[in-house]
OpenMM code with the backbone's topology and positions (N, CA, C; nanometers):
from openmm import Vec3, app, unit

residues = "UNK UNK UNK UNK UNK UNK UNK UNK UNK UNK UNK UNK UNK UNK UNK UNK UNK UNK UNK UNK UNK UNK UNK UNK UNK UNK UNK UNK UNK UNK UNK UNK UNK UNK UNK UNK UNK UNK UNK UNK UNK UNK UNK UNK UNK UNK UNK UNK UNK UNK UNK UNK UNK UNK UNK UNK UNK UNK UNK UNK UNK UNK UNK UNK UNK UNK UNK UNK UNK UNK UNK UNK UNK UNK UNK UNK UNK UNK UNK UNK UNK UNK UNK UNK UNK UNK UNK UNK UNK UNK UNK UNK UNK UNK UNK UNK UNK UNK UNK UNK UNK UNK UNK UNK UNK UNK UNK UNK UNK UNK UNK UNK UNK UNK UNK UNK UNK UNK UNK UNK UNK UNK UNK UNK UNK UNK UNK UNK UNK UNK UNK UNK UNK UNK UNK UNK UNK UNK UNK UNK UNK UNK UNK UNK UNK UNK UNK UNK UNK UNK UNK UNK UNK UNK UNK UNK UNK UNK UNK UNK UNK UNK UNK UNK UNK UNK UNK UNK UNK UNK UNK UNK UNK".split()
positions = [
    Vec3(2.4445, -2.3245, 18.1183),
    Vec3(2.3500, -2.2193, 18.0854),
    Vec3(2.2213, -2.2840, 18.0343),
    Vec3(2.1107, -2.2468, 18.0875),
    Vec3(1.9805, -2.3011, 18.0468),
    Vec3(1.9222, -2.2145, 17.9368),
    Vec3(1.8602, -2.2768, 17.8397),
    Vec3(1.7955, -2.2051, 17.7303),
    Vec3(1.6461, -2.2300, 17.7433),
    Vec3(1.5701, -2.1240, 17.7471),
    Vec3(1.4252, -2.1361, 17.7564),
    Vec3(1.3672, -2.1383, 17.6154),
    Vec3(1.2711, -2.2245, 17.5941),
    Vec3(1.2023, -2.2322, 17.4660),
    Vec3(1.0591, -2.1871, 17.4889),
    Vec3(1.0191, -2.0847, 17.4152),
    Vec3(0.8852, -2.0298, 17.4300),
    Vec3(0.8057, -2.0613, 17.3044),
    Vec3(0.6919, -2.1261, 17.3197),
    Vec3(0.6135, -2.1631, 17.2029),
    Vec3(0.5394, -2.0456, 17.1402),
    Vec3(0.5118, -1.9410, 17.2162),
    Vec3(0.4326, -1.8303, 17.1624),
    Vec3(0.5238, -1.7128, 17.1275),
    Vec3(0.4927, -1.6417, 17.0195),
    Vec3(0.5750, -1.5305, 16.9712),
    Vec3(0.5821, -1.4174, 17.0724),
    Vec3(0.4712, -1.3876, 17.1410),
    Vec3(0.4720, -1.2762, 17.2374),
    Vec3(0.5627, -1.3077, 17.3555),
    Vec3(0.5734, -1.4337, 17.3940),
    Vec3(0.6665, -1.4719, 17.5003),
    Vec3(0.8093, -1.4602, 17.4500),
    Vec3(0.8334, -1.4905, 17.3233),
    Vec3(0.9654, -1.4774, 17.2622),
    Vec3(1.0101, -1.3313, 17.2623),
    Vec3(0.9179, -1.2412, 17.2305),
    Vec3(0.9499, -1.0982, 17.2321),
    Vec3(0.9878, -1.0548, 17.3731),
    Vec3(0.9220, -1.1100, 17.4731),
    Vec3(0.9555, -1.0776, 17.6113),
    Vec3(1.0971, -1.1209, 17.6461),
    Vec3(1.1352, -1.2372, 17.5988),
    Vec3(1.2720, -1.2860, 17.6211),
    Vec3(1.3721, -1.1962, 17.5507),
    Vec3(1.3431, -1.1584, 17.4275),
    Vec3(1.4334, -1.0697, 17.3529),
    Vec3(1.4466, -0.9361, 17.4233),
    Vec3(1.3370, -0.8857, 17.4741),
    Vec3(1.3399, -0.7583, 17.5455),
    Vec3(1.4293, -0.7665, 17.6694),
    Vec3(1.4148, -0.8764, 17.7456),
    Vec3(1.4983, -0.8936, 17.8648),
    Vec3(1.6444, -0.9092, 17.8259),
    Vec3(1.6701, -0.9789, 17.7158),
    Vec3(1.8088, -0.9960, 17.6707),
    Vec3(1.8682, -0.8626, 17.6271),
    Vec3(1.7883, -0.7785, 17.5617),
    Vec3(1.8370, -0.6462, 17.5213),
    Vec3(1.8716, -0.5612, 17.6432),
    Vec3(1.7892, -0.5699, 17.7460),
    Vec3(1.8181, -0.4967, 17.8699),
    Vec3(1.9479, -0.5473, 17.9312),
    Vec3(1.9646, -0.6793, 17.9338),
    Vec3(2.0866, -0.7373, 17.9911),
    Vec3(2.2094, -0.6946, 17.9104),
    Vec3(2.1977, -0.6878, 17.7783),
    Vec3(2.3090, -0.6440, 17.6940),
    Vec3(2.3462, -0.5001, 17.7262),
    Vec3(2.2451, -0.4155, 17.7448),
    Vec3(2.2710, -0.2756, 17.7776),
    Vec3(2.3399, -0.2629, 17.9137),
    Vec3(2.2930, -0.3411, 18.0103),
    Vec3(2.3556, -0.3394, 18.1426),
    Vec3(2.4996, -0.3845, 18.1322),
    Vec3(2.5237, -0.4902, 18.0569),
    Vec3(2.6598, -0.5399, 18.0374),
    Vec3(2.7476, -0.4343, 17.9703),
    Vec3(2.6937, -0.3648, 17.8696),
    Vec3(2.7705, -0.2610, 17.8001),
    Vec3(2.8072, -0.1475, 17.8947),
    Vec3(2.7123, -0.1060, 17.9787),
    Vec3(2.7406, 0.0011, 18.0753),
    Vec3(2.8483, -0.0440, 18.1729),
    Vec3(2.8391, -0.1677, 18.2218),
    Vec3(2.9403, -0.2199, 18.3151),
    Vec3(3.0775, -0.2241, 18.2489),
    Vec3(3.0811, -0.2660, 18.1237),
    Vec3(3.2088, -0.2718, 18.0514),
    Vec3(3.2672, -0.1323, 18.0355),
    Vec3(3.1823, -0.0340, 18.0049),
    Vec3(3.2312, 0.1029, 17.9883),
    Vec3(3.2865, 0.1573, 18.1197),
    Vec3(3.2234, 0.1214, 18.2300),
    Vec3(3.2702, 0.1704, 18.3588),
    Vec3(3.4066, 0.1123, 18.3954),
    Vec3(3.4385, 0.0009, 18.3370),
    Vec3(3.5676, -0.0614, 18.3651),
    Vec3(3.6802, -0.0013, 18.2820),
    Vec3(3.6457, 0.0721, 18.1764),
    Vec3(3.7486, 0.1330, 18.0927),
    Vec3(3.8125, 0.2507, 18.1656),
    Vec3(3.9397, 0.2746, 18.1429),
    Vec3(4.0025, 0.3916, 18.2049),
    Vec3(3.9526, 0.5189, 18.1382),
    Vec3(3.9135, 0.6136, 18.2167),
    Vec3(3.8666, 0.7405, 18.1621),
    Vec3(3.9859, 0.8332, 18.1433),
    Vec3(3.9888, 0.9004, 18.0298),
    Vec3(4.0980, 0.9927, 18.0046),
    Vec3(4.0611, 1.1350, 18.0428),
    Vec3(3.9332, 1.1631, 18.0585),
    Vec3(3.8939, 1.2970, 18.1004),
    Vec3(3.9075, 1.3055, 18.2513),
    Vec3(3.9631, 1.4140, 18.2981),
    Vec3(3.9855, 1.4311, 18.4413),
    Vec3(3.8788, 1.5228, 18.4989),
    Vec3(3.8482, 1.5031, 18.6239),
    Vec3(3.7628, 1.5984, 18.6928),
    Vec3(3.8444, 1.7258, 18.7088),
    Vec3(3.7873, 1.8352, 18.6709),
    Vec3(3.8588, 1.9624, 18.6780),
    Vec3(3.7686, 2.0647, 18.7460),
    Vec3(3.8231, 2.1813, 18.7627),
    Vec3(3.7421, 2.2897, 18.8151),
    Vec3(3.6276, 2.3140, 18.7179),
    Vec3(3.5285, 2.3915, 18.7603),
    Vec3(3.4130, 2.4185, 18.6744),
    Vec3(3.4483, 2.4955, 18.5487),
    Vec3(3.5620, 2.5580, 18.5441),
    Vec3(3.5968, 2.6416, 18.4296),
    Vec3(3.6676, 2.5680, 18.3168),
    Vec3(3.7077, 2.4429, 18.3377),
    Vec3(3.7858, 2.3724, 18.2356),
    Vec3(3.7495, 2.2253, 18.2285),
    Vec3(3.7704, 2.1699, 18.1094),
    Vec3(3.7622, 2.0254, 18.0892),
    Vec3(3.9019, 1.9828, 18.0474),
    Vec3(3.9584, 1.8886, 18.1213),
    Vec3(4.0968, 1.8480, 18.1002),
    Vec3(4.1041, 1.6989, 18.0722),
    Vec3(4.1798, 1.6638, 17.9690),
    Vec3(4.2065, 1.5258, 17.9332),
    Vec3(4.3545, 1.5017, 17.9521),
    Vec3(4.3918, 1.3780, 17.9790),
    Vec3(4.5340, 1.3488, 17.9869),
    Vec3(4.5652, 1.2231, 17.9085),
    Vec3(4.6826, 1.2217, 17.8513),
    Vec3(4.7275, 1.1071, 17.7750),
    Vec3(4.8773, 1.0944, 17.7958),
    Vec3(4.9338, 0.9870, 17.7467),
    Vec3(5.0782, 0.9701, 17.7523),
    Vec3(5.1317, 0.9743, 17.6109),
    Vec3(5.2541, 1.0173, 17.5983),
    Vec3(5.3160, 1.0232, 17.4669),
    Vec3(5.4079, 1.1425, 17.4569),
    Vec3(5.4595, 1.1604, 17.3384),
    Vec3(5.5486, 1.2711, 17.3082),
    Vec3(5.4654, 1.3989, 17.2914),
    Vec3(5.5065, 1.5059, 17.3583),
    Vec3(5.4317, 1.6315, 17.3519),
    Vec3(5.4092, 1.6765, 17.2084),
    Vec3(5.5136, 1.6821, 17.1302),
    Vec3(5.5026, 1.7333, 16.9931),
    Vec3(5.4066, 1.6480, 16.9105),
    Vec3(5.4102, 1.5170, 16.9311),
    Vec3(5.3214, 1.4273, 16.8584),
    Vec3(5.1750, 1.4545, 16.8960),
    Vec3(5.1469, 1.4665, 17.0264),
    Vec3(5.0099, 1.4934, 17.0722),
    Vec3(4.9653, 1.6310, 17.0236),
    Vec3(5.0525, 1.7285, 17.0319),
    Vec3(5.0221, 1.8636, 16.9850),
    Vec3(4.9842, 1.8620, 16.8377),
    Vec3(5.0606, 1.7882, 16.7569),
    Vec3(5.0322, 1.7782, 16.6142),
    Vec3(4.9000, 1.7062, 16.5879),
    Vec3(4.8674, 1.6070, 16.6708),
    Vec3(4.7388, 1.5377, 16.6579),
    Vec3(4.6225, 1.6332, 16.6856),
    Vec3(4.6384, 1.7188, 16.7867),
    Vec3(4.5335, 1.8165, 16.8189),
    Vec3(4.5185, 1.9147, 16.7032),
    Vec3(4.6287, 1.9647, 16.6521),
    Vec3(4.6237, 2.0577, 16.5392),
    Vec3(4.5536, 1.9934, 16.4193),
    Vec3(4.5892, 1.8695, 16.3894),
    Vec3(4.5279, 1.7977, 16.2781),
    Vec3(4.3789, 1.7745, 16.3021),
    Vec3(4.3406, 1.7451, 16.4256),
    Vec3(4.1992, 1.7229, 16.4590),
    Vec3(4.1186, 1.8516, 16.4405),
    Vec3(4.1746, 1.9647, 16.4776),
    Vec3(4.1065, 2.0935, 16.4582),
    Vec3(4.0875, 2.1175, 16.3087),
    Vec3(4.1950, 2.1042, 16.2345),
    Vec3(4.1890, 2.1280, 16.0900),
    Vec3(4.1010, 2.0240, 16.0213),
    Vec3(4.0972, 1.9025, 16.0760),
    Vec3(4.0132, 1.7971, 16.0224),
    Vec3(3.8642, 1.8262, 16.0345),
    Vec3(3.8281, 1.9170, 16.1231),
    Vec3(3.6892, 1.9612, 16.1373),
    Vec3(3.6567, 2.0723, 16.0377),
    Vec3(3.7550, 2.1058, 15.9528),
    Vec3(3.7345, 2.2129, 15.8560),
    Vec3(3.7530, 2.3511, 15.9154),
    Vec3(3.8233, 2.3592, 16.0276),
    Vec3(3.8424, 2.4853, 16.0975),
    Vec3(3.9838, 2.5371, 16.0744),
    Vec3(3.9974, 2.6695, 16.0726),
    Vec3(4.1277, 2.7320, 16.0539),
    Vec3(4.1783, 2.7822, 16.1881),
    Vec3(4.2985, 2.7413, 16.2231),
    Vec3(4.3610, 2.7918, 16.3455),
    Vec3(4.4081, 2.9338, 16.3162),
    Vec3(4.3546, 3.0294, 16.3906),
    Vec3(4.3872, 3.1698, 16.3647),
    Vec3(4.5082, 3.2164, 16.4428),
    Vec3(4.5406, 3.1462, 16.5508),
    Vec3(4.6560, 3.1861, 16.6306),
    Vec3(4.7006, 3.0673, 16.7155),
    Vec3(4.8298, 3.0573, 16.7361),
    Vec3(4.8857, 2.9604, 16.8290),
    Vec3(4.9633, 3.0389, 16.9334),
    Vec3(4.9178, 3.0311, 17.0570),
    Vec3(4.9842, 3.0998, 17.1676),
    Vec3(5.0875, 3.0061, 17.2293),
    Vec3(5.2081, 3.0539, 17.2420),
    Vec3(5.3178, 2.9746, 17.2990),
    Vec3(5.3300, 3.0112, 17.4476),
    Vec3(5.2467, 2.9507, 17.5274),
    Vec3(5.2306, 2.9874, 17.6685),
    Vec3(5.3566, 2.9595, 17.7501),
    Vec3(5.4171, 2.8419, 17.7326),
    Vec3(5.5375, 2.8089, 17.8109),
    Vec3(5.6492, 2.9082, 17.7824),
    Vec3(5.6679, 2.9409, 17.6549),
    Vec3(5.7724, 3.0365, 17.6180),
    Vec3(5.7436, 3.1749, 17.6753),
    Vec3(5.6174, 3.2166, 17.6708),
    Vec3(5.5802, 3.3472, 17.7240),
    Vec3(5.6046, 3.3534, 17.8747),
    Vec3(5.5672, 3.2472, 17.9474),
    Vec3(5.5890, 3.2488, 18.0916),
    Vec3(5.7375, 3.2464, 18.1267),
    Vec3(5.8156, 3.1724, 18.0496),
    Vec3(5.9604, 3.1705, 18.0742),
    Vec3(6.0207, 3.3089, 18.0507),
    Vec3(5.9825, 3.3710, 17.9409),
    Vec3(6.0356, 3.5033, 17.9053),
    Vec3(5.9933, 3.6101, 18.0074),
    Vec3(5.8640, 3.6142, 18.0401),
    Vec3(5.8165, 3.7176, 18.1317),
    Vec3(5.8570, 3.6876, 18.2758),
    Vec3(5.8734, 3.5589, 18.3082),
    Vec3(5.9186, 3.5225, 18.4423),
    Vec3(6.0542, 3.5822, 18.4737),
    Vec3(6.1438, 3.5772, 18.3762),
    Vec3(6.2770, 3.6384, 18.3977),
    Vec3(6.2642, 3.7876, 18.4271),
    Vec3(6.1703, 3.8532, 18.3589),
    Vec3(6.1529, 3.9974, 18.3756),
    Vec3(6.0990, 4.0350, 18.5142),
    Vec3(6.0234, 3.9450, 18.5758),
    Vec3(5.9639, 3.9786, 18.7060),
    Vec3(6.0258, 3.9013, 18.8215),
    Vec3(6.1309, 3.8254, 18.7933),
    Vec3(6.2011, 3.7529, 18.8990),
    Vec3(6.1366, 3.6215, 18.9398),
    Vec3(6.0459, 3.5691, 18.8596),
    Vec3(5.9827, 3.4411, 18.8907),
    Vec3(6.0700, 3.3291, 18.8356),
    Vec3(6.0916, 3.2261, 18.9147),
    Vec3(6.1806, 3.1178, 18.8730),
    Vec3(6.1111, 2.9844, 18.8533),
    Vec3(5.9899, 2.9700, 18.9009),
    Vec3(5.9184, 2.8413, 18.8906),
    Vec3(5.8831, 2.8122, 18.7442),
    Vec3(5.9142, 2.6923, 18.7006),
    Vec3(5.8763, 2.6476, 18.5672),
    Vec3(5.7363, 2.5857, 18.5790),
    Vec3(5.6391, 2.6513, 18.5205),
    Vec3(5.5005, 2.6059, 18.5301),
    Vec3(5.4736, 2.4944, 18.4292),
    Vec3(5.5224, 2.5125, 18.3078),
    Vec3(5.5031, 2.4144, 18.2002),
    Vec3(5.6360, 2.3832, 18.1349),
    Vec3(5.6544, 2.2570, 18.0986),
    Vec3(5.7680, 2.2230, 18.0138),
    Vec3(5.7357, 2.2658, 17.8712),
    Vec3(5.6158, 2.2364, 17.8283),
    Vec3(5.5635, 2.2745, 17.6969),
    Vec3(5.4202, 2.3189, 17.7173),
    Vec3(5.3792, 2.4211, 17.6442),
    Vec3(5.2388, 2.4628, 17.6513),
    Vec3(5.2077, 2.5526, 17.5335),
    Vec3(5.1075, 2.5086, 17.4587),
    Vec3(5.0576, 2.5888, 17.3477),
    Vec3(4.9062, 2.5878, 17.3518),
    Vec3(4.8500, 2.6930, 17.2963),
    Vec3(4.7047, 2.7069, 17.2936),
    Vec3(4.6649, 2.7440, 17.1513),
    Vec3(4.5744, 2.6648, 17.0940),
    Vec3(4.5241, 2.6915, 16.9595),
    Vec3(4.3955, 2.7709, 16.9678),
    Vec3(4.3849, 2.8769, 16.8862),
    Vec3(4.2625, 2.9564, 16.8782),
    Vec3(4.1979, 2.9325, 16.7421),
    Vec3(4.0653, 2.9153, 16.7424),
    Vec3(3.9921, 2.8918, 16.6187),
    Vec3(3.8446, 2.9160, 16.6441),
    Vec3(3.7663, 2.9244, 16.5381),
    Vec3(3.6213, 2.9398, 16.5518),
    Vec3(3.5517, 2.8571, 16.4453),
    Vec3(3.4277, 2.8267, 16.4699),
    Vec3(3.3404, 2.7634, 16.3722),
    Vec3(3.2398, 2.8687, 16.3296),
    Vec3(3.2421, 2.9043, 16.2020),
    Vec3(3.1498, 3.0078, 16.1526),
    Vec3(3.0048, 2.9698, 16.1808),
    Vec3(2.9712, 2.8432, 16.1610),
    Vec3(2.8330, 2.7973, 16.1785),
    Vec3(2.7885, 2.8069, 16.3240),
    Vec3(2.8664, 2.7486, 16.4129),
    Vec3(2.8287, 2.7481, 16.5553),
    Vec3(2.8374, 2.8892, 16.6135),
    Vec3(2.9435, 2.9611, 16.5787),
    Vec3(2.9599, 3.0967, 16.6321),
    Vec3(2.8454, 3.1868, 16.5884),
    Vec3(2.8035, 3.1718, 16.4648),
    Vec3(2.6920, 3.2523, 16.4147),
    Vec3(2.5653, 3.2250, 16.4968),
    Vec3(2.5335, 3.0959, 16.5167),
    Vec3(2.4149, 3.0613, 16.5974),
    Vec3(2.4276, 3.1153, 16.7396),
    Vec3(2.5484, 3.1072, 16.7936),
    Vec3(2.5715, 3.1522, 16.9298),
    Vec3(2.5465, 3.3034, 16.9408),
    Vec3(2.5979, 3.3788, 16.8462),
    Vec3(2.5845, 3.5247, 16.8544),
    Vec3(2.4474, 3.5741, 16.8090),
    Vec3(2.3780, 3.4955, 16.7261),
    Vec3(2.2388, 3.5296, 16.6950),
    Vec3(2.1532, 3.5092, 16.8195),
    Vec3(2.1851, 3.4074, 16.8995),
    Vec3(2.1108, 3.3809, 17.0225),
    Vec3(2.1366, 3.4905, 17.1259),
    Vec3(2.2586, 3.5424, 17.1268),
    Vec3(2.2951, 3.6496, 17.2201),
    Vec3(2.4188, 3.7211, 17.1675),
    Vec3(2.4036, 3.8443, 17.1192),
    Vec3(2.5180, 3.9168, 17.0641),
    Vec3(2.6331, 3.9343, 17.1636),
    Vec3(2.6032, 3.9263, 17.2943),
    Vec3(2.7076, 3.9403, 17.3959),
    Vec3(2.7941, 3.8150, 17.4066),
    Vec3(2.7531, 3.7076, 17.3414),
    Vec3(2.8303, 3.5825, 17.3414),
    Vec3(2.9559, 3.5953, 17.2560),
    Vec3(2.9793, 3.7119, 17.2000),
    Vec3(3.1013, 3.7361, 17.1228),
    Vec3(3.2259, 3.7032, 17.2051),
    Vec3(3.2156, 3.7172, 17.3358),
    Vec3(3.3310, 3.6900, 17.4219),
    Vec3(3.3671, 3.5419, 17.4271),
    Vec3(3.2798, 3.4557, 17.3767),
    Vec3(3.3083, 3.3125, 17.3750),
    Vec3(3.3976, 3.2721, 17.2573),
    Vec3(3.4224, 3.3632, 17.1662),
    Vec3(3.5091, 3.3355, 17.0513),
    Vec3(3.6407, 3.4092, 17.0694),
    Vec3(3.7491, 3.3578, 17.0256),
    Vec3(3.7625, 3.2267, 16.9615),
    Vec3(3.7601, 3.1158, 17.0659),
    Vec3(3.7427, 2.9933, 17.0175),
    Vec3(3.7529, 2.8761, 17.1039),
    Vec3(3.9009, 2.8466, 17.1215),
    Vec3(3.9356, 2.7885, 17.2343),
    Vec3(4.0753, 2.7567, 17.2639),
    Vec3(4.0881, 2.6109, 17.3074),
    Vec3(4.1909, 2.5460, 17.2570),
    Vec3(4.2293, 2.4149, 17.3074),
    Vec3(4.3768, 2.4259, 17.3430),
    Vec3(4.4102, 2.3912, 17.4663),
    Vec3(4.5489, 2.3987, 17.5134),
    Vec3(4.6071, 2.2578, 17.5199),
    Vec3(4.7353, 2.2487, 17.4857),
    Vec3(4.8109, 2.1241, 17.4970),
    Vec3(4.9334, 2.1578, 17.5805),
    Vec3(4.9591, 2.0801, 17.6877),
    Vec3(5.0706, 2.1176, 17.7745),
    Vec3(5.1241, 1.9991, 17.8536),
    Vec3(5.2450, 2.0158, 17.9001),
    Vec3(5.3080, 1.9213, 17.9925),
    Vec3(5.3545, 1.9992, 18.1140),
    Vec3(5.3539, 1.9297, 18.2269),
    Vec3(5.3925, 1.9889, 18.3552),
    Vec3(5.5219, 1.9203, 18.4002),
    Vec3(5.6140, 1.9951, 18.4563),
    Vec3(5.7384, 1.9331, 18.5037),
    Vec3(5.7117, 1.8151, 18.5980),
    Vec3(5.7930, 1.7118, 18.5863),
    Vec3(5.7852, 1.5921, 18.6709),
    Vec3(5.6537, 1.5170, 18.6574),
    Vec3(5.5912, 1.5251, 18.5413),
    Vec3(5.4655, 1.4551, 18.5130),
    Vec3(5.4784, 1.3969, 18.3727),
    Vec3(5.4541, 1.2683, 18.3590),
    Vec3(5.4740, 1.2014, 18.2298),
    Vec3(5.3570, 1.2202, 18.1340),
    Vec3(5.2516, 1.2852, 18.1766),
    Vec3(5.1322, 1.3013, 18.0944),
    Vec3(5.1396, 1.4255, 18.0064),
    Vec3(5.0658, 1.4179, 17.8961),
    Vec3(5.0395, 1.5358, 17.8134),
    Vec3(4.8927, 1.5692, 17.8377),
    Vec3(4.8642, 1.6936, 17.8684),
    Vec3(4.7292, 1.7383, 17.8988),
    Vec3(4.6720, 1.8152, 17.7804),
    Vec3(4.5434, 1.7957, 17.7577),
    Vec3(4.4698, 1.8697, 17.6556),
    Vec3(4.3469, 1.9252, 17.7268),
    Vec3(4.3222, 2.0550, 17.7124),
    Vec3(4.2128, 2.1149, 17.7890),
    Vec3(4.1445, 2.2256, 17.7096),
    Vec3(4.0217, 2.2532, 17.7499),
    Vec3(3.9502, 2.3680, 17.6954),
    Vec3(3.8681, 2.4331, 17.8055),
    Vec3(3.8354, 2.5598, 17.7830),
    Vec3(3.7530, 2.6363, 17.8762),
    Vec3(3.6071, 2.5968, 17.8542),
    Vec3(3.5367, 2.5644, 17.9626),
    Vec3(3.3957, 2.5265, 17.9510),
    Vec3(3.3124, 2.6481, 17.9124),
    Vec3(3.2191, 2.6285, 17.8207),
    Vec3(3.1271, 2.7395, 17.7900),
    Vec3(3.0465, 2.7784, 17.9145),
    Vec3(3.0125, 2.9033, 17.9227),
    Vec3(2.9403, 2.9556, 18.0387),
    Vec3(2.7985, 2.9012, 18.0461),
    Vec3(2.7449, 2.8979, 18.1654),
    Vec3(2.6051, 2.8596, 18.1857),
    Vec3(2.5169, 2.9776, 18.1471),
    Vec3(2.4002, 2.9479, 18.0965),
    Vec3(2.3066, 3.0534, 18.0570),
    Vec3(2.1630, 3.0041, 18.0718),
    Vec3(2.0716, 3.0962, 18.0850),
    Vec3(1.9285, 3.0636, 18.0913),
    Vec3(1.8636, 3.0745, 17.9534),
    Vec3(1.9357, 3.1261, 17.8549),
    Vec3(1.8852, 3.1454, 17.7194),
    Vec3(1.8870, 3.0105, 17.6459),
    Vec3(1.7709, 2.9534, 17.6126),
    Vec3(1.7666, 2.8206, 17.5497),
    Vec3(1.8424, 2.8124, 17.4163),
    Vec3(1.8310, 2.9141, 17.3328),
    Vec3(1.9007, 2.9124, 17.2044),
    Vec3(2.0521, 2.9175, 17.2248),
    Vec3(2.0946, 2.9974, 17.3217),
    Vec3(2.2373, 3.0060, 17.3525),
    Vec3(2.2850, 2.8758, 17.4174),
    Vec3(2.2029, 2.8160, 17.5026),
    Vec3(2.2385, 2.6867, 17.5623),
    Vec3(2.2679, 2.5840, 17.4530),
    Vec3(2.1846, 2.5807, 17.3501),
    Vec3(2.2016, 2.4855, 17.2398),
    Vec3(2.3326, 2.5143, 17.1660),
    Vec3(2.3580, 2.6391, 17.1359),
    Vec3(2.4811, 2.6746, 17.0648),
    Vec3(2.6049, 2.6417, 17.1482),
    Vec3(2.5989, 2.6705, 17.2787),
    Vec3(2.7131, 2.6411, 17.3649),
    Vec3(2.7330, 2.4908, 17.3818),
    Vec3(2.6238, 2.4152, 17.3812),
    Vec3(2.6361, 2.2690, 17.3845),
    Vec3(2.7051, 2.2206, 17.2565),
    Vec3(2.6748, 2.2857, 17.1446),
    Vec3(2.7409, 2.2518, 17.0186),
    Vec3(2.8900, 2.2867, 17.0230),
    Vec3(2.9235, 2.3993, 17.0867),
    Vec3(3.0646, 2.4364, 17.1032),
    Vec3(3.1354, 2.3294, 17.1837),
    Vec3(3.0757, 2.2907, 17.2962),
    Vec3(3.1393, 2.1913, 17.3826),
    Vec3(3.1518, 2.0550, 17.3122),
    Vec3(3.0518, 2.0189, 17.2358),
    Vec3(3.0587, 1.8929, 17.1594),
    Vec3(3.1734, 1.9009, 17.0584),
    Vec3(3.1859, 2.0123, 16.9901),
    Vec3(3.2941, 2.0305, 16.8934),
    Vec3(3.4304, 2.0167, 16.9614),
    Vec3(3.4479, 2.0824, 17.0743),
    Vec3(3.5754, 2.0763, 17.1459),
    Vec3(3.6041, 1.9344, 17.1931),
    Vec3(3.5036, 1.8661, 17.2454),
    Vec3(3.5221, 1.7262, 17.2866),
    Vec3(3.5554, 1.6366, 17.1677),
    Vec3(3.4854, 1.6572, 17.0564),
    Vec3(3.5130, 1.5774, 16.9369),
    Vec3(3.6552, 1.5968, 16.8887),
    Vec3(3.7025, 1.7199, 16.8896),
    Vec3(3.8397, 1.7489, 16.8472),
    Vec3(3.9385, 1.6730, 16.9352),
    Vec3(3.9208, 1.6812, 17.0655),
    Vec3(4.0148, 1.6163, 17.1571),
    Vec3(4.0059, 1.4646, 17.1439),
    Vec3(3.8875, 1.4113, 17.1347),
    Vec3(3.8728, 1.2668, 17.1202),
    Vec3(3.9325, 1.2184, 16.9870),
    Vec3(3.9189, 1.2976, 16.8802),
    Vec3(3.9817, 1.2631, 16.7527),
    Vec3(4.1334, 1.2603, 16.7676),
    Vec3(4.1862, 1.3525, 16.8458),
    Vec3(4.3307, 1.3618, 16.8635),
    Vec3(4.3841, 1.2482, 16.9505),
    Vec3(4.3017, 1.1989, 17.0421),
    Vec3(4.3483, 1.0953, 17.1334),
    Vec3(4.3263, 0.9587, 17.0719),
] * unit.nanometer
topology = app.Topology()
chain = topology.addChain("A")
for resn in residues:
    res = topology.addResidue(resn, chain)
    for name in ("N", "CA", "C"):
        topology.addAtom(name, app.Element.getBySymbol(name[0]), res)
């Protein structure tokens, strides 16, 4: 490796600038080599996958929600509901081995969202689902993507909702 020696300070700054650019390029390349846990999903959902024990991952998600200072207002037991109602309608396919959905809201973000547009009430509560699928070793964590809007104030609030949901899942993983 050759080292260049520059006698003038302005030439030294140029070298530092080029080195900073090279460091950034290297960092981006390194990040691209990391395995991504977020999956490409339909436009309506953001889905992450991980490996591990369902109950352990579920508890991590619950702790991550509560760690944001949020109160879970309801836990929907989706797998149990589908199993129970499936028997009633003659459906036999097992959709989920385990599936729960946590409902919660952020008073701060929800307030901004509804001040921007009172019709955004339908975006609350926020939901994060944790589930496993038969014959799949992964545990999935997903949330519904906030809707697109032309309202700038609502766009900001919905971006904050999505950041919160991503932060919760990343904290859990």
